[in-house]
BATORKE-576323 format. One record per residue (C-alpha): residue number from 1; residue in three letters; z, y, x. Coordinates in pm, 1 decimal, m for minus. Last residue first. Layout:
{NUM; 'ALA'; {Z; Y; X}}
...
END
This chain:
{163; 'ILE'; {1367.7; m2010.0; 558.2}}
{162; 'VAL'; {1004.1; m2113.4; 560.7}}
{161; 'PRO'; {888.1; m2111.5; 194.8}}
{160; 'THR'; {647.2; m2384.7; 90.9}}
{159; 'THR'; {320.3; m2264.5; m37.8}}
{158; 'SER'; {152.2; m2253.5; 284.1}}
{157; 'THR'; {m112.3; m2061.6; 454.7}}
{156; 'ALA'; {m27.0; m1783.7; 213.1}}
{155; 'GLN'; {m354.0; m1584.2; 108.5}}
{154; 'MET'; {m434.8; m1252.5; 200.4}}
{153; 'MET'; {m623.1; m1003.4; m10.6}}
{152; 'THR'; {m745.5; m652.5; 122.6}}
{151; 'SER'; {m832.1; m331.4; m36.5}}
{150; 'PRO'; {m1044.2; 1.2; m0.6}}
{149; 'THR'; {m1075.9; 193.0; m304.9}}
{148; 'LEU'; {m1247.9; 546.2; m178.0}}
{147; 'GLN'; {m1334.4; 789.2; m433.4}}
{146; 'ILE'; {m1584.9; 1029.9; m311.1}}
{145; 'LYS'; {m1594.3; 1418.8; m333.0}}
{144; 'LEU'; {m1949.3; 1530.3; m261.3}}
{143; 'SER'; {m1890.9; 1822.7; m529.2}}
{142; 'LEU'; {m2230.2; 1963.8; m695.7}}
{141; 'SER'; {m2067.2; 1952.3; m1040.4}}
{140; 'ALA'; {m1780.3; 2145.6; m936.7}}
{139; 'ASN'; {m1999.2; 2470.4; m854.2}}
{138; 'GLY'; {m1862.1; 2721.4; m611.2}}
{137; 'THR'; {m2126.4; 2706.1; m403.8}}
{136; 'LEU'; {m1957.5; 2626.4; m78.2}}
{135; 'LYS'; {m1686.6; 2445.3; m255.7}}
{134; 'GLY'; {m1940.0; 2222.8; m453.9}}
{133; 'LEU'; {m2151.0; 2160.2; m150.6}}
{132; 'ASP'; {m1888.6; 2021.0; 54.9}}
{131; 'PHE'; {m1962.1; 2032.1; 399.5}}
{130; 'ILE'; {m1587.3; 1940.5; 536.1}}
{129; 'PRO'; {m1606.1; 1634.9; 316.9}}
{128; 'GLU'; {m1318.5; 1559.1; 90.6}}
{127; 'TYR'; {m1243.6; 1174.0; 70.3}}
{126; 'TYR'; {m1073.9; 1110.7; m255.0}}
{125; 'PHE'; {m798.9; 833.8; m320.0}}
{124; 'ASP'; {m678.2; 727.1; m654.5}}
{123; 'GLN'; {m610.1; 385.2; m514.0}}
{122; 'ILE'; {m551.3; 203.4; m189.8}}
{121; 'ARG'; {m520.7; m173.9; m243.6}}
{120; 'VAL'; {m290.1; m430.7; m99.8}}
{119; 'LYS'; {m331.4; m755.3; m259.1}}
{118; 'ILE'; {m91.9; m1061.4; m193.1}}
{117; 'THR'; {m195.2; m1412.3; m256.5}}
{116; 'ASP'; {37.8; m1745.6; m308.0}}
{115; 'PRO'; {334.7; m1530.8; m368.2}}
{114; 'PHE'; {677.3; m1643.3; m202.5}}
{113; 'GLY'; {969.5; m1425.1; m383.0}}
{112; 'PRO'; {930.9; m1639.1; m675.2}}
{111; 'ALA'; {713.3; m1950.0; m597.1}}
{110; 'GLY'; {363.2; m1909.2; m591.4}}
{109; 'GLY'; {90.7; m1701.8; m789.7}}
{108; 'ALA'; {m19.8; m1357.5; m750.7}}
{107; 'ARG'; {128.9; m1025.0; m585.9}}
{106; 'ASP'; {m31.5; m696.9; m626.1}}
{105; 'ILE'; {48.9; m379.5; m405.4}}
{104; 'LYS'; {m62.6; m41.6; m461.3}}
{103; 'VAL'; {m82.0; 227.1; m219.0}}
{102; 'ASN'; {m184.6; 566.3; m333.0}}
{101; 'ASP'; {140.3; 653.9; m461.5}}
{100; 'MET'; {294.5; 642.4; m132.5}}
{99; 'THR'; {53.8; 916.8; m5.0}}
{98; 'LEU'; {m284.7; 970.1; 180.6}}
{97; 'GLY'; {m370.0; 1311.9; 207.2}}
{96; 'SER'; {m451.4; 1304.4; 571.6}}
{95; 'VAL'; {m578.1; 982.3; 698.0}}
{94; 'VAL'; {m337.1; 793.0; 943.5}}
{93; 'ALA'; {m26.0; 972.4; 799.1}}
{92; 'ASP'; {216.3; 1106.4; 1075.9}}
{91; 'ALA'; {214.4; 1467.1; 941.9}}
{90; 'ASP'; {299.8; 1353.4; 591.3}}
{89; 'THR'; {615.3; 1192.4; 733.3}}
{88; 'CYS'; {693.4; 821.9; 782.2}}
{87; 'ALA'; {1010.0; 637.0; 921.2}}
{86; 'THR'; {1054.9; 267.5; 909.1}}
{85; 'PRO'; {737.5; 78.8; 864.9}}
{84; 'ASN'; {563.8; 264.4; 1101.9}}
{83; 'GLY'; {163.4; 285.6; 1086.9}}
{82; 'CYS'; {173.4; 593.8; 922.1}}
{81; 'ILE'; {21.8; 529.9; 556.4}}
{80; 'VAL'; {m13.6; 165.7; 540.3}}
{79; 'LEU'; {290.7; 95.9; 754.5}}
{78; 'ARG'; {495.9; 332.0; 509.3}}
{77; 'ARG'; {347.1; 117.7; 221.1}}
{76; 'ALA'; {459.6; m201.6; 380.8}}
{75; 'ASP'; {819.9; m44.9; 421.1}}
{74; 'ASN'; {808.9; 37.8; 53.8}}
{73; 'ASP'; {741.0; m287.3; m52.3}}
{72; 'VAL'; {983.5; m472.2; 179.1}}
{71; 'LEU'; {1236.8; m569.5; m85.6}}
{70; 'ASN'; {988.1; m782.5; m272.1}}
{69; 'ALA'; {1114.8; m1074.2; m80.8}}
{68; 'PRO'; {981.8; m1332.1; 197.5}}
{67; 'GLN'; {822.0; m1107.1; 460.3}}
{66; 'SER'; {541.1; m1231.2; 679.9}}
{65; 'MET'; {274.3; m1192.0; 373.3}}
{64; 'LEU'; {407.4; m846.2; 324.2}}
{63; 'TYR'; {303.7; m781.1; 705.3}}
{62; 'ARG'; {m41.2; m914.7; 655.8}}
{61; 'ALA'; {m106.9; m719.8; 369.3}}
{60; 'GLY'; {8.0; m397.6; 530.7}}
{59; 'VAL'; {m191.2; m437.3; 821.4}}
{58; 'ARG'; {m504.7; m514.1; 620.1}}
{57; 'THR'; {m463.8; m239.5; 413.7}}
{56; 'ALA'; {m441.6; 2.5; 714.6}}
{55; 'LYS'; {m770.1; m157.0; 856.9}}
{54; 'THR'; {m924.2; m57.3; 508.4}}
{53; 'LEU'; {m803.0; 301.5; 528.2}}
{52; 'THR'; {m917.6; 356.0; 887.9}}
{51; 'THR'; {m1263.7; 183.2; 784.7}}
{50; 'TYR'; {m1292.5; 422.9; 522.4}}
{49; 'THR'; {m1183.1; 724.7; 700.6}}
{48; 'TYR'; {m1422.5; 653.7; 1002.1}}
{47; 'PHE'; {m1717.7; 592.9; 782.5}}
{46; 'PHE'; {m1659.0; 926.2; 600.2}}
{45; 'ARG'; {m1616.4; 1111.8; 927.4}}
{44; 'GLY'; {m1932.5; 952.7; 1080.8}}
{43; 'PHE'; {m2099.9; 1051.1; 766.2}}
{42; 'GLU'; {m1997.0; 1397.1; 790.1}}
{41; 'ALA'; {m2105.1; 1442.5; 1149.5}}
{40; 'VAL'; {m2452.5; 1264.7; 1086.3}}
{39; 'ALA'; {m2501.5; 1520.8; 779.8}}
{38; 'ALA'; {m2387.4; 1855.5; 971.5}}
{37; 'PHE'; {m2604.6; 1744.9; 1258.9}}
{36; 'MET'; {m2892.2; 1697.8; 1015.1}}
{35; 'LEU'; {m2855.7; 2014.6; 859.3}}
{34; 'VAL'; {m2825.7; 2214.5; 1210.2}}
{33; 'PHE'; {m3151.5; 2050.6; 1300.8}}
{32; 'ILE'; {m3317.8; 2150.3; 972.5}}
{31; 'PRO'; {m3170.0; 2514.1; 1013.0}}
{30; 'LEU'; {m3313.0; 2537.4; 1371.8}}
{29; 'VAL'; {m3674.6; 2439.5; 1297.9}}
{28; 'ILE'; {m3810.5; 2697.6; 1110.1}}
{27; 'ALA'; {m3628.7; 2992.3; 1313.6}}
{26; 'LEU'; {m3707.1; 2800.2; 1625.4}}
{25; 'GLU'; {m4080.3; 2805.2; 1546.4}}
{24; 'VAL'; {m4078.1; 3170.8; 1467.2}}
{23; 'LEU'; {m3908.5; 3252.4; 1829.2}}
{22; 'GLN'; {m4134.1; 3013.6; 1987.3}}
{21; 'THR'; {m4444.0; 3201.3; 1827.4}}
{20; 'GLY'; {m4310.6; 3538.4; 1985.5}}
{19; 'ARG'; {m4604.2; 3622.9; 2203.4}}
{18; 'GLU'; {m4896.9; 3417.6; 2140.4}}
{17; 'SER'; {m5167.4; 3662.0; 2152.0}}
{16; 'ARG'; {m5517.5; 3558.4; 2030.8}}
{15; 'LEU'; {m5500.6; 3756.2; 1725.8}}
{14; 'PHE'; {m5381.2; 4043.3; 1913.1}}
{13; 'ARG'; {m5683.7; 4028.0; 2161.5}}
{12; 'PRO'; {m5912.3; 3991.8; 1860.6}}
{11; 'LEU'; {m5781.2; 4311.5; 1726.1}}
{10; 'ARG'; {m5774.8; 4518.3; 2008.5}}
{9; 'ARG'; {m6155.0; 4642.7; 1976.8}}
{8; 'MET'; {m6119.5; 4685.8; 1614.6}}
{7; 'ILE'; {m5795.5; 4894.4; 1648.9}}
{6; 'LYS'; {m5990.0; 5136.3; 1903.8}}
{5; 'PHE'; {m6276.2; 5179.2; 1706.0}}
{4; 'SER'; {m6047.5; 5271.0; 1406.3}}
{3; 'ALA'; {m5906.8; 5543.9; 1633.9}}
{2; 'LYS'; {m6225.9; 5666.0; 1696.6}}
{1; 'MET'; {m6330.3; 5700.7; 1355.8}}
END
């Protein structure tokens, strides 16, 4: 009986004690903050990748509009992938995973060798996030891979070829 009396006397003091509450609050809030940080970082990577690919297609289209023949298509593809029309390796790619097969060039109208419009587009390129739920869980249906298809169309300023 004496032991239960001691417990009853100390119980109100124990209930008022706030020792360890900060640790419990941290345990509740920390996973939410980590998830928010990962989401912001992933969105930033996605936006960076998309804008880099869009700028690369713009550079390729501008380059092709300044060239008179179809012979420079591979140079334009290398320019889109690496930023250099003459030499390009996988290590030099502006976005990892981008290959020559992903860059498509379409011409329309105009005289042969001098099209009215040139469209440079990225095709069959998938953005792979670092925090991919499909990879983490082993369930492919939860994958966050997104297909990116940026493109740029440029129109010739004049239809008269300059020689």
